[in-house]
LOKEFI-46319 format. One record per residue (C-alpha): x, y, z. Coordinates in pm, 1 decimal. Example, Ala and Ser with C-alpha at 12.3 -4.5 7.8 and 13.67 -1.06 7.14 Angstrom:
// residues 2
<atom><u>1230.0</u><v>-450.0</v><w>780.0</w></atom>
<atom><u>1367.0</u><v>-106.0</v><w>714.0</w></atom>
END
This chain:
// residues 271
<atom><u>0.0</u><v>0.0</v><w>0.0</w></atom>
<atom><u>292.3</u><v>229.0</v><w>74.4</w></atom>
<atom><u>434.8</u><v>182.4</v><w>-274.6</w></atom>
<atom><u>100.8</u><v>177.4</v><w>-460.5</w></atom>
<atom><u>11.4</u><v>514.3</v><w>-309.1</w></atom>
<atom><u>357.3</u><v>663.0</v><w>-373.0</w></atom>
<atom><u>419.7</u><v>689.7</v><w>0.8</w></atom>
<atom><u>58.8</u><v>796.0</v><w>64.7</w></atom>
<atom><u>79.9</u><v>1095.8</v><w>-169.5</w></atom>
<atom><u>-166.7</u><v>927.9</v><w>-408.2</w></atom>
<atom><u>-415.3</u><v>716.2</v><w>-206.4</w></atom>
<atom><u>-620.2</u><v>651.1</v><w>-519.7</w></atom>
<atom><u>-341.6</u><v>422.2</v><w>-636.2</w></atom>
<atom><u>-443.7</u><v>164.1</v><w>-376.1</w></atom>
<atom><u>-798.6</u><v>155.8</v><w>-512.2</w></atom>
<atom><u>-679.3</u><v>148.6</v><w>-873.5</w></atom>
<atom><u>-461.3</u><v>-155.2</v><w>-801.1</w></atom>
<atom><u>-782.0</u><v>-348.6</v><w>-732.4</w></atom>
<atom><u>-999.6</u><v>-188.9</v><w>-1000.5</w></atom>
<atom><u>-736.9</u><v>-278.7</v><w>-1260.7</w></atom>
<atom><u>-853.6</u><v>-639.4</v><w>-1246.8</w></atom>
<atom><u>-1187.8</u><v>-528.8</v><w>-1392.9</w></atom>
<atom><u>-1014.2</u><v>-459.3</v><w>-1723.7</w></atom>
<atom><u>-881.2</u><v>-813.4</v><w>-1742.3</w></atom>
<atom><u>-1208.4</u><v>-973.7</v><w>-1636.2</w></atom>
<atom><u>-1391.8</u><v>-772.8</v><w>-1903.4</w></atom>
<atom><u>-1138.7</u><v>-871.3</v><w>-2166.3</w></atom>
<atom><u>-1161.3</u><v>-1233.8</v><w>-2057.2</w></atom>
<atom><u>-1533.6</u><v>-1248.8</v><w>-2127.6</w></atom>
<atom><u>-1484.6</u><v>-1082.4</v><w>-2466.1</w></atom>
<atom><u>-1570.2</u><v>-716.6</v><w>-2395.3</w></atom>
<atom><u>-1382.1</u><v>-451.0</v><w>-2598.8</w></atom>
<atom><u>-1144.7</u><v>-698.9</v><w>-2761.7</w></atom>
<atom><u>-1104.4</u><v>-854.4</v><w>-3106.0</w></atom>
<atom><u>-938.6</u><v>-1165.4</v><w>-2963.2</w></atom>
<atom><u>-1258.1</u><v>-1369.5</v><w>-2921.1</w></atom>
<atom><u>-1231.3</u><v>-1720.5</v><w>-3065.2</w></atom>
<atom><u>-1424.9</u><v>-2050.5</v><w>-3044.7</w></atom>
<atom><u>-1352.2</u><v>-2305.3</v><w>-2772.0</w></atom>
<atom><u>-1135.0</u><v>-2520.9</v><w>-3002.5</w></atom>
<atom><u>-899.1</u><v>-2235.1</v><w>-3100.1</w></atom>
<atom><u>-601.9</u><v>-2372.9</v><w>-2903.1</w></atom>
<atom><u>-646.8</u><v>-2722.0</v><w>-3047.2</w></atom>
<atom><u>-634.8</u><v>-2572.0</v><w>-3397.1</w></atom>
<atom><u>-304.6</u><v>-2404.5</v><w>-3308.4</w></atom>
<atom><u>-168.9</u><v>-2733.6</v><w>-3171.3</w></atom>
<atom><u>-277.3</u><v>-2949.3</v><w>-3464.0</w></atom>
<atom><u>79.6</u><v>-3010.7</v><w>-3579.4</w></atom>
<atom><u>186.0</u><v>-3110.3</v><w>-3229.1</w></atom>
<atom><u>-88.5</u><v>-3368.8</v><w>-3189.0</w></atom>
<atom><u>164.4</u><v>-3636.5</v><w>-3096.9</w></atom>
<atom><u>207.3</u><v>-3463.0</v><w>-2759.9</w></atom>
<atom><u>-169.2</u><v>-3467.9</v><w>-2704.7</w></atom>
<atom><u>-184.3</u><v>-3841.3</v><w>-2789.7</w></atom>
<atom><u>99.1</u><v>-3925.5</v><w>-2549.7</w></atom>
<atom><u>-54.9</u><v>-3697.6</v><w>-2286.0</w></atom>
<atom><u>-377.5</u><v>-3897.9</v><w>-2319.8</w></atom>
<atom><u>-178.3</u><v>-4213.1</v><w>-2251.9</w></atom>
<atom><u>-19.2</u><v>-4039.9</v><w>-1953.6</w></atom>
<atom><u>-364.3</u><v>-3954.1</v><w>-1816.3</w></atom>
<atom><u>-452.5</u><v>-4323.3</v><w>-1809.8</w></atom>
<atom><u>-118.0</u><v>-4431.5</v><w>-1663.9</w></atom>
<atom><u>-123.1</u><v>-4484.9</v><w>-1288.9</w></atom>
<atom><u>232.6</u><v>-4352.2</v><w>-1263.0</w></atom>
<atom><u>123.0</u><v>-3996.0</v><w>-1340.6</w></atom>
<atom><u>76.5</u><v>-3779.9</v><w>-1027.3</w></atom>
<atom><u>-291.0</u><v>-3714.9</v><w>-956.3</w></atom>
<atom><u>-225.3</u><v>-3342.9</v><w>-913.9</w></atom>
<atom><u>-68.1</u><v>-3320.9</v><w>-1261.9</w></atom>
<atom><u>-368.7</u><v>-3494.2</v><w>-1419.1</w></atom>
<atom><u>-624.9</u><v>-3272.8</v><w>-1244.8</w></atom>
<atom><u>-422.0</u><v>-2956.1</v><w>-1301.3</w></atom>
<atom><u>-382.8</u><v>-3015.5</v><w>-1676.9</w></atom>
<atom><u>-744.6</u><v>-3114.5</v><w>-1741.0</w></atom>
<atom><u>-886.8</u><v>-2824.7</v><w>-1537.5</w></atom>
<atom><u>-656.6</u><v>-2571.9</v><w>-1705.5</w></atom>
<atom><u>-756.1</u><v>-2697.0</v><w>-2050.9</w></atom>
<atom><u>-1126.2</u><v>-2665.1</v><w>-1964.7</w></atom>
<atom><u>-1085.0</u><v>-2316.1</v><w>-1818.4</w></atom>
<atom><u>-885.1</u><v>-2175.6</v><w>-2110.0</w></atom>
<atom><u>-1118.7</u><v>-2329.3</v><w>-2368.0</w></atom>
<atom><u>-1418.9</u><v>-2177.5</v><w>-2187.5</w></atom>
<atom><u>-1274.1</u><v>-1823.4</v><w>-2170.3</w></atom>
<atom><u>-1382.1</u><v>-1632.3</v><w>-2486.4</w></atom>
<atom><u>-1060.0</u><v>-1426.8</v><w>-2496.6</w></atom>
<atom><u>-793.7</u><v>-1639.8</v><w>-2665.8</w></atom>
<atom><u>-446.8</u><v>-1565.2</v><w>-2800.8</w></atom>
<atom><u>-191.1</u><v>-1830.4</v><w>-2904.0</w></atom>
<atom><u>60.5</u><v>-1762.5</v><w>-2628.0</w></atom>
<atom><u>-197.7</u><v>-1848.4</v><w>-2362.9</w></atom>
<atom><u>-158.5</u><v>-2211.3</v><w>-2466.1</w></atom>
<atom><u>156.3</u><v>-2222.3</v><w>-2251.3</w></atom>
<atom><u>-64.4</u><v>-2199.6</v><w>-1943.6</w></atom>
<atom><u>-178.8</u><v>-2560.2</v><w>-1984.5</w></atom>
<atom><u>45.2</u><v>-2712.8</v><w>-2251.5</w></atom>
<atom><u>340.6</u><v>-2753.8</v><w>-2015.7</w></atom>
<atom><u>122.7</u><v>-2985.6</v><w>-1808.3</w></atom>
<atom><u>35.0</u><v>-3184.5</v><w>-2121.3</w></atom>
<atom><u>405.2</u><v>-3214.1</v><w>-2208.4</w></atom>
<atom><u>481.9</u><v>-3359.5</v><w>-1865.4</w></atom>
<atom><u>193.9</u><v>-3606.8</v><w>-1904.7</w></atom>
<atom><u>327.2</u><v>-3695.8</v><w>-2251.0</w></atom>
<atom><u>658.7</u><v>-3783.6</v><w>-2087.4</w></atom>
<atom><u>479.3</u><v>-4012.2</v><w>-1843.3</w></atom>
<atom><u>285.3</u><v>-4166.7</v><w>-2130.9</w></atom>
<atom><u>602.6</u><v>-4228.6</v><w>-2329.6</w></atom>
<atom><u>765.7</u><v>-4407.2</v><w>-2035.9</w></atom>
<atom><u>453.1</u><v>-4618.8</v><w>-1980.3</w></atom>
<atom><u>440.6</u><v>-4721.5</v><w>-2347.0</w></atom>
<atom><u>812.2</u><v>-4802.9</v><w>-2342.6</w></atom>
<atom><u>749.4</u><v>-5041.8</v><w>-2052.7</w></atom>
<atom><u>474.4</u><v>-5223.2</v><w>-2243.8</w></atom>
<atom><u>657.7</u><v>-5290.3</v><w>-2572.4</w></atom>
<atom><u>992.2</u><v>-5429.8</v><w>-2691.4</w></atom>
<atom><u>1283.5</u><v>-5192.9</v><w>-2641.6</w></atom>
<atom><u>1361.3</u><v>-5143.0</v><w>-3017.2</w></atom>
<atom><u>999.8</u><v>-5049.6</v><w>-3082.0</w></atom>
<atom><u>999.9</u><v>-4805.6</v><w>-2788.9</w></atom>
<atom><u>1319.4</u><v>-4642.0</v><w>-2913.5</w></atom>
<atom><u>1171.6</u><v>-4612.2</v><w>-3264.2</w></atom>
<atom><u>852.1</u><v>-4454.3</v><w>-3126.2</w></atom>
<atom><u>1046.4</u><v>-4199.3</v><w>-2922.4</w></atom>
<atom><u>1271.8</u><v>-4126.4</v><w>-3220.0</w></atom>
<atom><u>976.6</u><v>-4061.6</v><w>-3450.6</w></atom>
<atom><u>816.1</u><v>-3829.1</v><w>-3195.4</w></atom>
<atom><u>1136.5</u><v>-3631.9</v><w>-3138.5</w></atom>
<atom><u>1209.4</u><v>-3608.6</v><w>-3512.7</w></atom>
<atom><u>857.9</u><v>-3484.7</v><w>-3594.4</w></atom>
<atom><u>857.2</u><v>-3223.3</v><w>-3319.4</w></atom>
<atom><u>1211.6</u><v>-3115.1</v><w>-3403.4</w></atom>
<atom><u>1123.8</u><v>-3074.3</v><w>-3770.8</w></atom>
<atom><u>813.8</u><v>-2876.5</v><w>-3671.9</w></atom>
<atom><u>1011.2</u><v>-2646.2</v><w>-3442.5</w></atom>
<atom><u>1269.4</u><v>-2578.2</v><w>-3714.4</w></atom>
<atom><u>1004.2</u><v>-2509.9</v><w>-3979.4</w></atom>
<atom><u>803.1</u><v>-2270.7</v><w>-3762.5</w></atom>
<atom><u>1105.1</u><v>-2091.4</v><w>-3617.4</w></atom>
<atom><u>1334.6</u><v>-2055.2</v><w>-3918.2</w></atom>
<atom><u>1177.4</u><v>-2163.1</v><w>-4248.5</w></atom>
<atom><u>831.2</u><v>-2011.6</v><w>-4211.3</w></atom>
<atom><u>826.4</u><v>-1775.9</v><w>-3910.6</w></atom>
<atom><u>569.8</u><v>-1539.5</v><w>-4065.1</w></atom>
<atom><u>380.7</u><v>-1754.9</v><w>-4316.1</w></atom>
<atom><u>2.2</u><v>-1754.5</v><w>-4295.1</w></atom>
<atom><u>6.6</u><v>-2135.9</v><w>-4276.7</w></atom>
<atom><u>197.3</u><v>-2121.3</v><w>-3949.4</w></atom>
<atom><u>-67.2</u><v>-2158.5</v><w>-3675.5</w></atom>
<atom><u>140.7</u><v>-1951.1</v><w>-3435.3</w></atom>
<atom><u>150.9</u><v>-1650.8</v><w>-3668.9</w></atom>
<atom><u>-107.2</u><v>-1424.6</v><w>-3510.1</w></atom>
<atom><u>-11.0</u><v>-1061.9</v><w>-3454.5</w></atom>
<atom><u>359.0</u><v>-1016.4</v><w>-3523.1</w></atom>
<atom><u>496.0</u><v>-832.8</v><w>-3823.8</w></atom>
<atom><u>542.5</u><v>-1016.1</v><w>-4151.9</w></atom>
<atom><u>817.9</u><v>-970.2</v><w>-4408.6</w></atom>
<atom><u>603.3</u><v>-742.8</v><w>-4629.2</w></atom>
<atom><u>703.1</u><v>-449.1</v><w>-4408.9</w></atom>
<atom><u>1049.7</u><v>-463.9</v><w>-4566.6</w></atom>
<atom><u>899.4</u><v>-443.0</v><w>-4917.0</w></atom>
<atom><u>686.7</u><v>-147.4</v><w>-4807.6</w></atom>
<atom><u>987.8</u><v>35.4</v><w>-4671.4</w></atom>
<atom><u>1203.8</u><v>-47.7</v><w>-4973.4</w></atom>
<atom><u>947.2</u><v>121.1</v><w>-5196.0</w></atom>
<atom><u>926.8</u><v>422.2</v><w>-4963.7</w></atom>
<atom><u>1307.7</u><v>448.9</v><w>-4973.6</w></atom>
<atom><u>1304.5</u><v>441.7</v><w>-5353.7</w></atom>
<atom><u>1043.5</u><v>718.9</v><w>-5364.9</w></atom>
<atom><u>1240.7</u><v>930.0</v><w>-5117.5</w></atom>
<atom><u>1550.4</u><v>890.2</v><w>-5335.6</w></atom>
<atom><u>1350.1</u><v>1015.1</v><w>-5636.5</w></atom>
<atom><u>1191.6</u><v>1306.9</v><w>-5447.1</w></atom>
<atom><u>1397.3</u><v>1631.2</v><w>-5433.2</w></atom>
<atom><u>1313.3</u><v>1660.3</v><w>-5061.4</w></atom>
<atom><u>1462.4</u><v>1320.0</v><w>-4984.6</w></atom>
<atom><u>1359.9</u><v>1195.3</v><w>-4642.6</w></atom>
<atom><u>1178.9</u><v>1522.9</v><w>-4582.4</w></atom>
<atom><u>926.1</u><v>1397.5</v><w>-4839.5</w></atom>
<atom><u>571.2</u><v>1431.6</v><w>-4699.2</w></atom>
<atom><u>406.0</u><v>1100.0</v><w>-4611.9</w></atom>
<atom><u>49.8</u><v>1049.5</v><w>-4492.7</w></atom>
<atom><u>-76.5</u><v>736.5</v><w>-4315.4</w></atom>
<atom><u>-453.9</u><v>687.7</v><w>-4293.4</w></atom>
<atom><u>-574.8</u><v>424.3</v><w>-4048.9</w></atom>
<atom><u>-811.0</u><v>363.5</v><w>-3758.6</w></atom>
<atom><u>-612.6</u><v>72.8</v><w>-3620.9</w></atom>
<atom><u>-267.9</u><v>10.4</v><w>-3479.6</w></atom>
<atom><u>-14.2</u><v>-10.7</v><w>-3762.8</w></atom>
<atom><u>285.3</u><v>-78.4</v><w>-3541.9</w></atom>
<atom><u>574.7</u><v>-116.9</v><w>-3624.6</w></atom>
<atom><u>536.4</u><v>126.9</v><w>-3916.1</w></atom>
<atom><u>610.3</u><v>423.2</v><w>-3683.4</w></atom>
<atom><u>946.0</u><v>262.3</v><w>-3605.9</w></atom>
<atom><u>1037.0</u><v>206.2</v><w>-3969.2</w></atom>
<atom><u>922.9</u><v>557.0</v><w>-4067.7</w></atom>
<atom><u>1113.5</u><v>726.9</v><w>-3785.3</w></atom>
<atom><u>1383.9</u><v>854.8</v><w>-4022.8</w></atom>
<atom><u>1130.9</u><v>1053.4</v><w>-4225.7</w></atom>
<atom><u>1072.7</u><v>1405.4</v><w>-4099.7</w></atom>
<atom><u>724.9</u><v>1474.7</v><w>-4235.8</w></atom>
<atom><u>507.8</u><v>1173.0</v><w>-4157.5</w></atom>
<atom><u>150.0</u><v>1256.1</v><w>-4058.8</w></atom>
<atom><u>-95.3</u><v>1006.6</v><w>-3910.6</w></atom>
<atom><u>-468.3</u><v>1045.5</v><w>-3976.0</w></atom>
<atom><u>-769.4</u><v>850.4</v><w>-3847.9</w></atom>
<atom><u>-992.1</u><v>998.9</v><w>-4117.8</w></atom>
<atom><u>-970.5</u><v>1169.1</v><w>-4457.8</w></atom>
<atom><u>-1022.5</u><v>1545.8</v><w>-4467.3</w></atom>
<atom><u>-1173.7</u><v>1707.4</v><w>-4776.8</w></atom>
<atom><u>-978.7</u><v>2027.6</v><w>-4712.5</w></atom>
<atom><u>-630.6</u><v>1915.4</v><w>-4598.8</w></atom>
<atom><u>-381.8</u><v>1870.6</v><w>-4885.1</w></atom>
<atom><u>-272.5</u><v>1519.6</v><w>-4976.6</w></atom>
<atom><u>91.7</u><v>1410.9</v><w>-4964.6</w></atom>
<atom><u>258.6</u><v>1261.0</v><w>-5267.4</w></atom>
<atom><u>305.6</u><v>931.0</v><w>-5077.1</w></atom>
<atom><u>9.3</u><v>778.2</v><w>-4895.2</w></atom>
<atom><u>-17.4</u><v>458.0</v><w>-4692.0</w></atom>
<atom><u>-364.0</u><v>347.2</v><w>-4585.1</w></atom>
<atom><u>-572.2</u><v>56.2</v><w>-4467.4</w></atom>
<atom><u>-841.9</u><v>-69.1</v><w>-4710.3</w></atom>
<atom><u>-1129.4</u><v>84.2</v><w>-4510.7</w></atom>
<atom><u>-988.0</u><v>429.2</v><w>-4591.2</w></atom>
<atom><u>-983.3</u><v>378.1</v><w>-4967.9</w></atom>
<atom><u>-1338.8</u><v>501.5</v><w>-5051.7</w></atom>
<atom><u>-1283.5</u><v>830.1</v><w>-4868.3</w></atom>
<atom><u>-940.6</u><v>868.6</v><w>-5027.8</w></atom>
<atom><u>-1076.7</u><v>812.4</v><w>-5379.1</w></atom>
<atom><u>-1344.8</u><v>1073.4</v><w>-5309.9</w></atom>
<atom><u>-1079.8</u><v>1319.7</v><w>-5186.3</w></atom>
<atom><u>-848.0</u><v>1255.2</v><w>-5480.9</w></atom>
<atom><u>-1088.9</u><v>1265.3</v><w>-5772.0</w></atom>
<atom><u>-1417.7</u><v>1424.4</v><w>-5665.6</w></atom>
<atom><u>-1326.2</u><v>1707.7</v><w>-5428.0</w></atom>
<atom><u>-1069.1</u><v>1890.7</v><w>-5648.1</w></atom>
<atom><u>-1216.9</u><v>2077.8</v><w>-5944.8</w></atom>
<atom><u>-1130.7</u><v>1956.6</v><w>-6296.6</w></atom>
<atom><u>-779.3</u><v>2046.1</v><w>-6398.3</w></atom>
<atom><u>-651.9</u><v>2041.5</v><w>-6037.4</w></atom>
<atom><u>-668.2</u><v>1668.3</v><w>-5974.8</w></atom>
<atom><u>-344.1</u><v>1484.6</v><w>-5911.1</w></atom>
<atom><u>-334.0</u><v>1132.0</v><w>-6053.2</w></atom>
<atom><u>-231.2</u><v>862.7</v><w>-5803.7</w></atom>
<atom><u>-103.0</u><v>514.1</v><w>-5885.9</w></atom>
<atom><u>-73.2</u><v>201.6</v><w>-5673.0</w></atom>
<atom><u>258.3</u><v>171.8</v><w>-5493.8</w></atom>
<atom><u>253.4</u><v>-210.3</v><w>-5486.7</w></atom>
<atom><u>173.3</u><v>-475.0</v><w>-5747.1</w></atom>
<atom><u>27.9</u><v>-720.4</v><w>-5493.3</w></atom>
<atom><u>-140.5</u><v>-723.1</v><w>-5153.1</w></atom>
<atom><u>86.4</u><v>-609.0</v><w>-4868.5</w></atom>
<atom><u>11.9</u><v>-738.7</v><w>-4519.7</w></atom>
<atom><u>177.7</u><v>-568.6</v><w>-4226.5</w></atom>
<atom><u>76.6</u><v>-868.2</v><w>-4016.9</w></atom>
<atom><u>-195.9</u><v>-1132.6</v><w>-4055.8</w></atom>
<atom><u>-529.2</u><v>-975.7</v><w>-4157.7</w></atom>
<atom><u>-384.1</u><v>-620.5</v><w>-4156.5</w></atom>
<atom><u>-340.9</u><v>-499.7</v><w>-4515.9</w></atom>
<atom><u>-158.9</u><v>-179.7</v><w>-4606.1</w></atom>
<atom><u>-214.3</u><v>-12.3</v><w>-4942.4</w></atom>
<atom><u>7.6</u><v>250.1</v><w>-5097.5</w></atom>
<atom><u>-66.5</u><v>538.3</v><w>-5334.5</w></atom>
<atom><u>187.7</u><v>761.7</v><w>-5508.6</w></atom>
<atom><u>136.5</u><v>1083.6</v><w>-5702.9</w></atom>
<atom><u>204.4</u><v>1002.5</v><w>-6068.5</w></atom>
<atom><u>437.9</u><v>1301.0</v><w>-6096.5</w></atom>
<atom><u>665.1</u><v>1138.7</v><w>-5834.8</w></atom>
<atom><u>612.0</u><v>786.5</v><w>-5969.6</w></atom>
<atom><u>741.1</u><v>896.6</v><w>-6309.6</w></atom>
<atom><u>1068.8</u><v>1005.4</v><w>-6144.0</w></atom>
<atom><u>1153.2</u><v>651.6</v><w>-6036.7</w></atom>
<atom><u>1444.1</u><v>501.6</v><w>-6230.3</w></atom>
END
């Protein structure tokens, strides 16, 4: 209480330390969050690690497994499947228990079969999981087919920035080139990658009166308002033509597309 109130200079801090849990309870039941998924969401993420689930099932039936470990794992699975709020990393809350049960199940199976067969079974399990870990960690860390790819940045951000760099090199102002970003959602880490540019402006809506920059990044929901601003608001003869910056869909991260528009006068300066 002494620390939460900053040595009693802010008594409200003690109350806030309790009220803060309301935010997490609300999020847990699916209020004000986009991370609401069906009960089987975690099993879909774990589909390529099903061998652990199978061995854990064997461990549940084995008498050698501690009763606490069995109850703990089953209860945790039920609780996390019942909570509407789900994100992939929450699987660690119960999966470590399943891994321990899988170890018990492996030992029990090894005791029931010939030693060469037990060694082969363990070898197959280790090889499959090792291959899976290597593929997800190094070969396809941001592919949409990777079930653990959820909210982190994909490799398209490098293509986006490479194109921005090329446009800045063609613009007489260089990195002082005006850039506008139109979005209503979090486009992190674009602010980090655009930190070297001096005139980046972030907008949560399109103004009919504010001038448009020669380089525009926007989420798809902003496109209708942008098209209206580009080609319907200016009078004939004062409309700047814009072209698409990219020749394919660019995803900052899964399900977050970024589109780019460049004034044709600047586009024509590209080598």
